[in-house]
N, C-alpha and C positions, 0 to 999 in steps of 0.2 A: 605824409608822416613817415612811412617806412623808408622812403628814400633819404629823408633827412637824418634818420637814425643811423643808416648805414654809412653816410658820409661823415658823421661824427665819430664813428667807430674806427675809421681809417687811421687817424693819428696815433692810436694805441698800438698799431701793429709793430713798430720798431721795438717796443718793449716786450714783445711776446717771447715765449720760451723758444730757445734754439737748441737742437740736439748737440751734445758735446762730441768731441772727436772720438772718445771711447765708445759712445753710442753708435757712431757710424761703423766702428770696427766690429762691434757685436753684430750689427745688421749685415755686415759683409760675411761674417762667419755663418750666420743663418742662411744667407743667400747661397753660399757654397754648399751648405747642407741640403737645401732645397734642390739645387741642381744635381747633387749626388742622388737624392731620392728619385728624381725624374729618370735617372739612368737605371734604376732598379726595376726588375721585371716581375718579381713575385708579388702575390696579392698583398702581402703585409710588408712590402718594402724591404725585403731581406737583401743584404748586400751581395747580390749575385748579378753579374753583368751578362747580357745576352751573347757575348763573345768572349773568347779567352785572350786576355791581354798577354798571357805568357807565350802565346803563339806569335806575337808581333816580334820581328827581328830586333834583337838588342834590348827588349824590355826586361827579360830575366837578368841580363847583365846589369841594367840600371838598378833593379831591386837589390841585387847582391852587392853592388857598389855602395848603395846607400846604407846597407847593413854594416858594411866594413867601416864606413865613415862614422857610424854611430857607436862603434865598439869603444869601450872604455877599459882602462887598466886600473890597478890599485894605485891610489894617489900617495900612499904612505903618510897621510896626515894623521896626527895623533893629538889627543888632548893631554896625555900624560906620558912622559918618557918611561915612567916606571910601570906602566900598565902591562897587563898580560894580554896578548893577542891570541884569539882562537879563530880557527878557520872552519866554517860550516858550509855545506853545499847540498843542494838538491836540484837535480835536473838542470834547469837553465838559470839558476841563481846561486851566486856565491856570496857569503856574508863573512866579512872580517870584523870581528867583535873585540872591543876593548873592555877589559875587566879591571876594575880598581881594587881597593882594599876590600877584603872579605868577598872577593869575586863578584863585586857589584857592577852591573852594566853601566858604563859611562859613555860609550860611543860606539857607532857602527859605520860601516861602509859596505853597501850592497853593490854587487857587480853583476851585470847581465851577460850570459853566455849566448852567443849567436850561432855557434856550431860546435859540434862535439870536439873537433880537433883543437879549436881555440880554448875550449874548456879544459882539456887535458893539459895544454901548455900553461894556462893560467894557474891551475892547481899545482903544477910542478914548480912554478916560480914562487907561489905562496908557501910551498912546503919548506922553504928556507926560514920562514917565520915560525911555523908550527905545523904539525901534521893535520892535513884536512880531514874532517870528519863528516861523513854523509849522514843526513838526518831525514826524517820523513817529511812529506808535504805538509802535514798538519803542524809539525814542529817548526818548519820553516816559516809558515804563515804566522804562527804565534811569535816567533822571533822578529819577523818584520814589523808586527804591530808594536812590540816592545821597543824596537829601534825608532819607530815614528814618535812614540811617547817621549823617549829620552832626547830625541832631536828637538822636539818642541821645548822641552825643559831646558836644554842647553841654550837655545835661542833666547828664552826669557831671562836666563842668568848671564847672557852674553859670553858664554863659553864657546870658543871657536877653535877648531884645529888649525894649526899653522900650515902654510904652504910648504910643499917640498922644495928644498934648495940644495945645491951642491955643498955649500959650506956647513949646513946643518940639515942633513937628510931627514932626520926625525926629531921633532921638538914639539913643545906645546906652548900655547899662549892663552891667557885668560884675559879677554877683552872686556874691560869695565865700561861704565857709562861715560867716563871722561877720557876714553882712549883717543889717541890721535887718529886723524882721518887716514885710512889706508891709502897706499899708492894707487890702488885700482880706482877708489872713489875719486881721487884727485884727477886721474886720467879721464874719468867720466865727465867731470866738470870741464876739463880742458877741451874734450871732444865736443861738448855742447857749445863752447865758445868758438871752437875752430871750424865748425861746420862739417860738411860731408867728407872732405878730404881728411880732416883730423880723425873722424870716426873710422875711416878705412885704415889709416895708419895705426890706430889703436888696436884694431882687430887683425892686423896683418899676420900676427903669430898664432892666431886662433885657427884651429882646424875647421871651425864653422865659418870663418871669414866674417863678412859684414852681417851675415844672418845671425851672428851671436848677439847683435844689438836688438833690443826689443822693438826698435823702430822698423825693423825689417822682418820681424818674426812672422808676420802674416804671409810673407812670400815663402816661408818654409812650412806653412800650414800650422803654425803654432799660435795659440790664443795670446793676444798682447798681455804683457805683464807676467807671463809664465815662460818656462823653458821646457816643460814636460807635457803640457796639455795640447794635444793635437796629433798630427801625423808624425810620429817619431819624437825626437827631442833635439834641442840645440844646446844642451848642457855640456860642460866640459868634464864634470865628474858628478858623483853622487851628491856631493855637498853644494853643488851649484844650483841655486834656486832663483826664480824670478822675483819681481817685486811683490806679486801676490803669492807669497810663500805658503800660505795656508792651503789654497787650492792646488798649488803646484805640488805639495806633498801628496795630495790625493792621487794625482796623475803619476807621480814618480813611483809610488808603491804599486800602482796598477801596471805600469810599464815593466816593473821588475818582477812581475808574476812568475813563479817558478815553472808553471806549466801552461804552455800556449802553443798555438800553431800559427806561424807567421803567414803573411800574404803570399799566395802562390807557392806554398811549401807543403810538404807532407811530414807528419809526425804522429805517433801513436796509431798508425794505420788509418789516419784521417787526412784527407786532402782538402786544403783550404784554397779554393779557386776564386776567392774574393779579394778585393783590394784592401781589406782590413785584417789585422791580426785578431785571432779569436783566442781569448784568454780563458783560464779556468773560471767556472761560474762563481767560485768563492772569491776570486779576485774582482770580478764584476760586482758582486754584492758589496765588497768592501769599498769600491769606488762609488757605488750608489749611495751608501750610508755616509761616506766621507763628504761627498758633494752636498748632500742634504744638510749635514751639520755645519758646513761652511756657510751656507745660507747667504750668499751674495748673488748679485745679478749675473756675474761672470760664471759662477758655479751653476746657476740655474740654466744658463745658455748651454754650458758644457754638458750637463746631465740631460737636458731636453734633446739636444742633437744626438748624443750617443745612444740613449735608451729609448726615446720616443720617436725620433725621426729616422735615424739610420738603422736602429735595432740590430746591433751586431750580435750574432749568436755567440754562445760560450761553450766551453768544453766541460762536460759533466761526467763524473765517474759513475759507471753502471756495472751491474754484474757481468755484462758482456764486454766490458772494457770502456775506455773513453768514447763518448759520443757527443756530437754537436746538439745543443739544445737552444731553443729560441730565446731571445733576449728577455730580460726582466722588463716588465712594463710598469707604467704608472708613476714615472718620475714627476 
């Protein structure tokens, strides 16, 4: 009888559940995280390698080159040509803020500074718009939270800043539900029909190349469906988000943290000899809460890898100055 039952059960196998392609992608991300964990030598899987990658010839150059490729400038996109633009900055983050009637916040663009020289140059260029004002870390974090709120509101209302162009360097567009399909979306459809070559041609002008496409985001260490979640980002500007825009905003805000020590660099008298950027603990807390509120399988994977598996330490303010602190647990 047991043999007869097993033979009868075989025909039902073709109808059994099969993992989706996205499931395989998540499993790949987890596998990468596990392999990273195997390389870690401390008892709690802290991200410290038993050897210094910075001592490998050419490795430091590779890291610096990647930072240069990730640098972004002000896109000059605006929601309203009549808006007042204010420039705020703190440490490694610059905020270009749009104020509407009654000085109401209507839009933002945050820019990450990768080195002090580039920061000075960026602020000098932005000074033609308005005088840059330095604010505290707490005020910058509060401003970043407000920018995320207004960004979500603009998306719900289909308000989008226009692309920068030579004929109209600064303009605005209110995109309604019945708006025409943008040229970029049309190109996406044509690239899907044209295959691999069409996709390469579509991205030939992008500084990210083919890795700008979500199909190849894994090769850049980016979680599929996002442009900010992973090792670095593949976004063209602050306004460039992936299909999973909700989770992507969480990662974008974290990447733009005003206070951090990048991989194999020294700042605040702290040396980061790991392969991960160590951000301020407040930024890590914001990422933790944002991913929890997103409450998707992708956000769960992202949070579990970052906080539970890799356990990236953060930078904490202490009476003795900034110090590294162990990662928040319990995601």
